[in-house]
C-alpha positions in Angstrom: 0.1 -0.1 0.1 1.3 3.5 -0.8 2.3 5.8 1.8 -0.6 8.0 1.1 -2.9 5.1 1.9 -1.0 4.5 5.3 -1.3 8.1 6.1 -5.0 8.2 5.5 -5.5 5.2 7.8 -3.4 6.7 10.6 -5.3 10.0 10.5 -8.6 8.1 10.0 -7.7 6.1 13.2 -6.7 9.1 15.2 -9.8 11.0 14.2 -11.9 8.0 14.9 -10.5 7.4 18.6 -11.0 11.0 19.2 -14.5 10.6 18.4 -15.2 7.5 20.5 -13.7 9.2 23.9 -17.0 11.8 23.3 -19.6 9.8 25.2 -22.4 11.8 23.3 -21.3 10.4 19.8 -22.5 7.0 18.8 -20.1 4.9 16.9 -21.5 3.5 13.8 -21.3 0.0 13.5 -21.3 -1.6 10.0 -23.1 -5.3 10.0 -21.8 -6.9 6.6 -24.0 -9.7 5.2 -24.4 -11.3 1.9 -28.1 -10.8 1.8 -31.1 -10.0 4.2 -33.0 -13.4 3.6 -34.9 -15.0 6.4 -32.1 -17.0 8.2 -30.6 -17.5 11.7 -27.6 -15.2 11.4 -29.7 -12.4 9.6 -32.3 -12.5 12.3 -29.4 -12.5 14.9 -28.2 -9.4 13.4 -31.9 -8.0 13.5 -32.1 -8.8 17.0 -28.6 -7.1 17.9 -29.5 -4.0 15.9 -32.9 -3.6 17.5 -31.4 -3.8 21.1 -28.0 -2.3 21.0 -27.5 0.9 22.9 -28.2 3.6 20.4 -26.4 6.1 22.7 -23.3 4.2 21.9 -23.6 2.4 18.8 -25.5 3.3 15.6 -26.1 0.3 13.2 -25.9 0.3 9.4 -26.6 -2.9 7.4 -24.7 -3.7 4.0 -26.0 -6.4 2.1 -23.5 -7.3 -0.4 -25.4 -9.7 -2.7 -29.0 -8.3 -2.4 -31.9 -7.7 0.0 -34.5 -10.1 1.3 -37.3 -10.7 3.5 -35.8 -8.8 6.3 -35.3 -5.7 4.7 -38.7 -4.2 5.8 -37.9 -5.1 9.3 -34.6 -3.3 9.2 -36.5 -0.4 7.8 -39.2 -0.7 10.7 -36.2 -0.5 13.2 -34.8 2.7 11.5 -31.6 0.8 10.6 -30.3 2.1 7.3 -29.6 -0.7 4.8 -27.3 -0.6 1.7 -27.9 -3.2 -1.0 -25.3 -3.8 -3.5 -26.3 -6.8 -5.4 -22.8 -8.1 -6.3 -22.8 -12.0 -5.5 -19.5 -13.7 -4.8 -20.9 -17.3 -5.3 -19.2 -19.2 -8.1 -22.4 -21.4 -8.3 -24.7 -18.4 -9.2 -22.3 -16.1 -11.0 -19.4 -18.3 -12.1 -15.8 -17.9 -11.1 -14.8 -14.8 -13.0 -18.1 -13.1 -12.1 -17.3 -13.6 -8.5 -13.9 -12.3 -9.2 -15.4 -9.2 -11.0 -17.9 -8.5 -8.3 -15.4 -8.9 -5.7 -13.3 -6.1 -7.3 -16.0 -4.0 -7.4 -17.1 -4.4 -3.9 -13.6 -3.6 -2.6 -13.8 -0.5 -4.5 -17.2 0.7 -3.5 -17.5 -0.8 0.2 -14.6 1.1 1.5 -15.8 4.3 0.2 -19.5 3.7 1.7 -17.8 2.9 5.1 -16.1 6.5 4.7 -19.2 8.2 3.5 -21.1 6.6 6.5 -18.5 7.3 9.1 -18.3 3.9 10.2 -16.2 3.1 13.2 -16.7 -0.9 13.7 -16.9 -3.5 11.0 -18.8 -6.7 12.0 -19.0 -8.8 9.3 -21.2 -12.1 9.4 -21.2 -15.3 7.0 -18.4 -16.6 4.8 -18.4 -14.3 1.9 -18.9 -11.2 4.1 -16.3 -12.4 6.5 -13.6 -11.9 3.6 -15.0 -8.7 1.9 -15.9 -7.1 5.2 -12.5 -7.1 7.0 -10.5 -6.2 3.7 -12.8 -3.3 3.0 -12.6 -2.1 6.6 -8.9 -2.4 6.3 -8.6 -0.4 3.1 -10.9 2.2 4.8 -8.8 2.4 7.7 -11.1 1.3 10.3 -9.2 -0.2 13.3 -12.1 -2.4 14.8 -12.9 -5.3 12.5 -14.9 -8.4 13.6 -15.7 -11.6 11.8 -18.4 -13.7 13.0 -18.4 -17.5 12.7 -21.8 -19.0 13.3 -21.7 -22.5 11.7 -19.3 -25.3 11.2 -17.0 -24.9 8.2 -17.5 -28.4 6.4 -18.4 -26.4 3.3 -14.8 -25.8 3.0 -13.8 -29.3 2.8 -11.8 -30.0 -0.3 -12.1 -26.3 -1.1 -8.6 -24.9 0.1 -9.2 -21.4 -1.6 -12.3 -21.0 0.6 -10.2 -21.7 3.6 -7.4 -19.6 2.5 -9.8 -16.6 1.9 -11.6 -17.0 5.2 -8.1 -17.1 7.1 -7.2 -13.8 5.4 -10.4 -12.5 6.9 -9.2 -13.7 10.3 -5.6 -12.3 9.7 -7.2 -8.6 8.9 -9.6 -8.8 12.0 -9.0 -8.0 15.4 -11.7 -10.4 16.8 -13.3 -13.9 15.6 -16.7 -13.8 17.1 -18.0 -17.5 17.7 -21.5 -18.6 19.0 -20.5 -21.8 20.5 -17.6 -24.0 21.7 -18.2 -26.2 18.9 -17.7 -23.5 16.2 -14.5 -22.3 18.0 -13.1 -25.7 17.7 -14.0 -25.8 14.1 -12.3 -22.6 13.5 -9.3 -23.9 15.5 -9.0 -26.9 13.4 -9.9 -25.5 9.8 -8.5 -21.9 9.7 -5.6 -19.6 10.5 -4.7 -16.3 12.1 -7.3 -16.9 14.9 -4.9 -17.2 18.0 -5.8 -14.7 20.5 -8.9 -13.4 18.8 -11.6 -15.9 19.4 -14.5 -14.7 21.5 -17.5 -16.8 22.4 -21.0 -15.0 22.8 -23.8 -17.3 22.9 -26.9 -16.6 21.0 -29.7 -14.9 22.9 -33.5 -15.2 23.2 -36.4 -13.3 24.6 -39.0 -14.5 26.8 -42.2 -15.5 24.9 -45.1 -13.4 26.2 -48.1 -13.6 23.9 -50.4 -16.3 23.3 -49.9 -18.5 20.4 -53.5 -19.1 19.3 -54.8 -22.1 17.6 -52.2 -23.8 15.2 -55.1 -24.3 12.6 -55.5 -20.6 12.2 -51.8 -20.3 11.4 -51.6 -22.8 8.7 -54.9 -22.8 7.0 -56.0 -24.6 5.1 -53.8 -27.3 6.0 -56.1 -30.0 8.0 -55.1 -29.7 11.6 -57.5 -30.4 14.5 -57.1 -28.8 17.8 -56.0 -32.2 19.5 -53.5 -33.4 16.6 -50.0 -33.4 17.7 -48.0 -30.6 15.6 -44.2 -31.3 15.3 -42.4 -28.2 13.8 -39.1 -27.7 12.2 -38.0 -24.2 11.5 -34.9 -24.1 9.2 -34.3 -23.1 5.5 -34.0 -26.1 3.3 -30.4 -26.7 2.7 -29.2 -30.2 2.2 -27.4 -30.4 5.6 -30.5 -29.5 7.6 -31.6 -33.1 7.5 -35.2 -32.4 6.1 -35.3 -35.5 4.4 -34.4 -37.5 7.5 -37.3 -35.8 9.1 -39.7 -36.9 6.4 -38.4 -40.6 6.6 -38.9 -40.3 10.5 -42.4 -38.8 9.9 -43.5 -41.8 8.1 -42.7 -44.0 10.9 -44.2 -41.7 13.6 -47.4 -41.4 11.3 -47.9 -45.3 11.1 -48.4 -45.3 14.8 -50.1 -41.8 15.3 -52.1 -41.1 12.1 -53.1 -37.6 13.2 -49.5 -36.3 13.6 -48.7 -33.3 11.6 -45.3 -31.8 10.8 -44.5 -28.2 9.7 -41.5 -27.6 7.7 -40.9 -23.8 7.9 -38.2 -22.2 5.9 -37.3 -21.1 2.4 -36.0 -23.4 -0.6 -32.3 -23.2 -0.3 -31.6 -26.2 -2.8 -33.6 -29.0 -1.2 -37.4 -28.2 -1.7 -38.2 -30.1 -4.6 -36.3 -33.4 -3.2 -38.3 -33.1 0.0 -41.6 -32.5 -1.7 -41.0 -35.6 -3.9 -40.1 -37.8 -0.8 -43.4 -36.5 0.9 -45.4 -37.5 -2.2 -43.7 -41.0 -2.3 -44.4 -41.7 1.2 -48.0 -40.6 0.8 -47.5 -37.8 3.5 -49.2 -35.0 1.8 -51.8 -35.0 4.6 -49.3 -35.1 7.3 -46.5 -32.8 6.3 -46.6 -29.3 5.2 -43.8 -27.2 3.7 -44.7 -23.6 4.5 -42.0 -21.5 3.0 -41.0 -18.4 4.6 -43.1 -17.3 7.5 -42.4 -14.1 9.5 -44.6 -15.8 12.3 -42.4 -18.7 12.5 -42.1 -18.3 16.6 -45.8 -18.0 16.7 -46.1 -21.4 15.1 -43.4 -22.8 17.3 -45.4 -21.7 20.3 -48.6 -23.3 19.0 -46.8 -26.8 18.5 -46.7 -29.7 20.4 -42.8 -29.7 20.4 -40.0 -29.0 18.0 -37.7 -31.0 16.0 -34.1 -30.1 14.8 -32.4 -32.8 12.5 -29.7 -31.1 11.2 -26.4 -32.8 10.2 -24.4 -29.8 11.2 -25.4 -26.9 13.3 -23.3 -23.9 15.0 -25.8 -22.8 17.7 -29.4 -22.8 16.5 -31.7 -19.8 17.1 -34.8 -22.0 16.4 -33.9 -24.2 19.3 -33.4 -21.4 21.8 -37.0 -20.1 20.4 -38.6 -23.5 21.2 -37.0 -23.5 24.8 -38.0 -19.9 25.4 -41.6 -20.9 24.2 -41.6 -23.8 26.8 -41.5 -26.5 24.1 -39.5 -29.8 24.3 -36.8 -30.3 21.5 -35.8 -33.4 19.7 -32.7 -32.8 18.1 -29.3 -34.3 16.8 -25.9 -34.4 18.5 -24.5 -32.0 15.9 -22.2 -29.1 16.4 -23.3 -26.8 19.2 -26.8 -28.4 19.7 -25.6 -30.3 23.0 -24.6 -26.8 24.5 -28.2 -25.9 24.5 -30.1 -29.0 24.9 -29.5 -31.0 27.7 -30.5 -34.8 26.7 -33.1 -36.2 28.8 -33.9 -33.0 30.7 -34.9 -30.2 28.2 -35.2 -32.6 25.1 -33.8 -35.7 23.4 -30.7 -35.9 21.3 -30.0 -38.6 18.7 -27.3 -39.0 16.2 -27.5 -37.0 12.8 -28.5 -39.0 9.9 -30.8 -41.5 11.4 -34.5 -41.3 10.9 -35.4 -44.3 12.9 -33.8 -43.0 16.1 -35.3 -39.6 15.3 -38.7 -41.2 14.8 -38.1 -43.3 18.2 -37.3 -40.0 20.1 -40.5 -38.4 18.7 -42.7 -41.2 19.5 -41.4 -41.4 23.1 -42.7 -37.8 23.7 -45.9 -38.5 22.0 -46.3 -41.5 24.1 -45.5 -39.7 27.2 -47.0 -36.0 26.8 -46.6 -35.4 30.4 -42.8 -35.8 30.2 -42.7 -33.5 27.0 -44.5 -30.7 29.0 -42.0 -31.2 32.0 -39.0 -30.9 29.3 -40.7 -27.9 27.8 -40.8 -26.2 31.2 -37.4 -27.1 32.0 -36.0 -26.0 28.5 -37.8 -22.3 29.2 -36.2 -22.0 32.4 -32.5 -23.0 31.0 -33.1 -20.7 28.0 -34.3 -17.6 29.9 -31.6 -18.2 32.7 -28.5 -19.2 30.5 -29.4 -17.6 27.0 -31.1 -14.3 27.6 -31.1 -11.6 24.9 -29.9 -8.8 27.0 -26.7 -10.9 28.1 -25.9 -11.5 24.4 -26.3 -7.8 23.6 -24.2 -6.5 26.5 -21.4 -9.1 25.7 -21.1 -7.8 22.3 -21.3 -4.2 23.2 -18.3 -5.0 25.7 -16.5 -6.7 22.8 -17.0 -3.4 20.9 -15.8 -1.2 23.7 -12.6 -3.4 24.1 -11.7 -3.0 20.5 -12.4 0.7 20.6 -9.8 1.0 23.3 -11.8 0.7 26.6 -14.9 2.3 28.2 -15.7 5.8 26.8 
C-alpha cells in the first residue's frame, strides 16, 4: 500500500479514537451480510441492531449480494440498509463473475464505510467474512470483527475458501463465535485466529404472547385442535436433514396417523427433493412445507414440540426459540446443539442422519405427553437463565468497547 494510503489510515484512526472518547457520539457499526433473507444469522443481526444501546452505537447494514425478507424489518427498526447486488458465489455467477464482483465491492465498500463514518466493521457469514475485513482495512477502520456462526464443512476440499477466510481472520481483531463447537471448528480448519476468538452465545427473548390455535396459522392445512404438531424451522439446505425428518415422519404417522409436521423455511436447494419424498411416502396430509414465515415463532409456540434434525449446526436460534416458548426439543448431537439442549432434561438428542432413531425419540414424547411438557418447562427455564437476549447484547457491546480502546 502506498504511503498516502497509510497516512490516510493513521489520520482516520486518530480522528476515530478521538470521536470514540466523546460519550455523546454513537459509533456507527457496519453489519456486513451477503443478503437479508430469513435465516438465523440475519435474524441475529436484526435482534442485535434492535437492542444495541443507540446512545453508544448506531447500526448500518450492508447487504453485498442483495436484499431479502428482512429488509422491511430493518426499515421498521430505523436501521439504514445498503444493498449492492454483487454476488460472490461461483455457483451463481461463475468464477470470473465472482472475481469481478469482488473487485467492485472492494472499490465501493470502503468508500461507503467512509461516507457513512463507520467506526466498527462486524461481518457475518463466509463471503462477508472476507470482503468485510478487507474493505475495513482499506478504509482504515481499526475495529474489525468476523463472526463465525456455523461449522466449516462447506470448506472441505476447497482450500481456496479456507485460505480466503483465513485472510479475513488475519485482518480482523476479533473472531466472534456462538458456540464451543464453532470455536473448535475454527481452530481446526483456519489460520490467524490465535488470541482473537471470542465466544458469545446466541440470546433469546421470553415468549410473552398467546400463540393461538395452530389451525388458524396454517390454514387450509388440515389440523385439528387435538392433533400433535411437530415443527421444524430451518431453511431447506441439504445439510439441514429435512429428508431424514420426512422419513422419520412416515414411522411416526404409522403409529399416530393424526400427527402433523410443519417444515418452515425457504428453499435453499432441497425443496423439490423434500416434496418428492413427501409424495412418495404418501404424507401429503401429514407434512406441510410452509415456505418463509415471518410468524415462525408463533407457529413454534402453538406446536406440541419442536424437532431439529440438522447434520451440522453452529448454535441454533430456532432451538432457543422453542425452549423459550416452553417446548421440548428433539434434535441431533450436531455441532453446538448439545450446548443448548440437555439430553433427557430439556429434550432428546439422537445421532444425525438416523431417521429411525429420530422417529423413536419423537414417538417417546408422543407416548408420554407429561414428560414432553416437563421438558418444555425445564427448557424455558434454561433458555431464560442461560441465554437471555440482553446478556448477548451486553457481551457484544463489551467486545465493541474493548476494540475501541476501553470504556468511553
